[in-house]
C-alpha positions in Angstrom: 57.1 -37.6 96.0 53.1 -38.6 96.9 50.0 -36.6 95.4 46.8 -37.0 96.8 44.1 -36.8 94.1 41.2 -34.8 94.2 37.7 -35.2 93.2 36.6 -35.4 89.6 40.5 -36.1 88.3 41.3 -38.7 86.0 44.9 -40.2 85.2 46.0 -37.6 82.8 44.9 -35.0 85.4 47.1 -36.7 88.1 50.1 -37.2 85.6 49.5 -32.8 84.5 49.4 -32.1 88.3 52.2 -34.5 89.0 55.0 -34.2 86.3 53.4 -31.0 84.5 53.1 -33.1 81.1 52.0 -36.4 79.6 55.4 -37.7 78.8 55.1 -39.5 81.9 51.3 -41.3 82.1 52.8 -44.7 81.2 55.2 -44.4 84.2 52.6 -43.1 86.5 50.0 -45.8 85.7 53.0 -48.6 85.9 54.5 -47.5 89.4 51.2 -46.8 90.8 49.6 -50.5 89.7 46.9 -49.1 87.7 45.1 -51.6 85.3 42.4 -49.3 84.1 43.1 -45.3 83.1 39.1 -44.6 82.4 38.8 -44.4 86.3 38.3 -41.2 88.1 40.2 -41.4 91.6 39.0 -39.4 94.5 41.5 -39.5 97.4 44.0 -42.0 95.8 47.7 -41.8 96.6 49.8 -41.7 94.0 53.6 -42.0 94.0 55.7 -39.9 91.3 59.4 -39.2 90.6 59.8 -35.5 91.8 63.3 -35.3 89.8 60.6 -35.8 86.8 59.0 -32.4 86.9 59.0 -30.7 84.0 58.6 -27.0 85.6 59.7 -26.7 89.1 58.3 -23.1 89.4 54.6 -24.1 87.5 54.8 -27.2 89.9 55.4 -24.9 93.4 52.7 -22.4 92.2 50.1 -24.9 91.8 50.6 -26.8 94.5 50.8 -23.3 96.8 47.5 -22.3 95.4 45.8 -25.0 95.1 45.1 -25.3 91.7 44.3 -28.6 90.4 44.1 -29.8 86.8 40.1 -31.1 86.1 40.2 -31.8 82.4 37.0 -33.9 82.2 38.4 -36.4 79.6 37.2 -39.7 80.2 38.7 -42.2 77.8 38.4 -46.0 78.6 41.7 -48.1 78.4 43.5 -50.9 79.4 47.3 -51.4 80.6 48.8 -54.0 78.4 52.3 -55.5 78.6 53.0 -53.4 75.5 51.5 -50.3 76.6 47.8 -48.5 76.9 45.2 -49.6 74.6 42.0 -47.6 74.2 39.1 -48.2 72.1 37.5 -45.3 70.4 33.8 -44.7 69.9 33.8 -46.0 66.6 35.1 -49.2 68.0 39.0 -48.6 66.8 41.7 -49.9 69.0 44.6 -47.5 69.8 47.8 -48.7 71.1 50.2 -46.3 73.2 53.6 -47.7 74.2 
């Protein structure tokens, strides 16, 4: 299935908008060949697996009513072979696999 991101949305918003849960964040990133997660995506087309949508009733409601997630969270991160590396404001590296 395809989803076109809206102005101001980041990867977390897109993941919530499509799957309804952040558990599939790494899947969304890798399947859309992203190398950075700290970017806002305006009108980027994302592919996602509609079979993994957590709540179809909610998905249909937010789609039909044109509700868009816009969390404003702007963590900077790099996609690595073992997952996502995020650096906190105090310089600590966090790895998410």
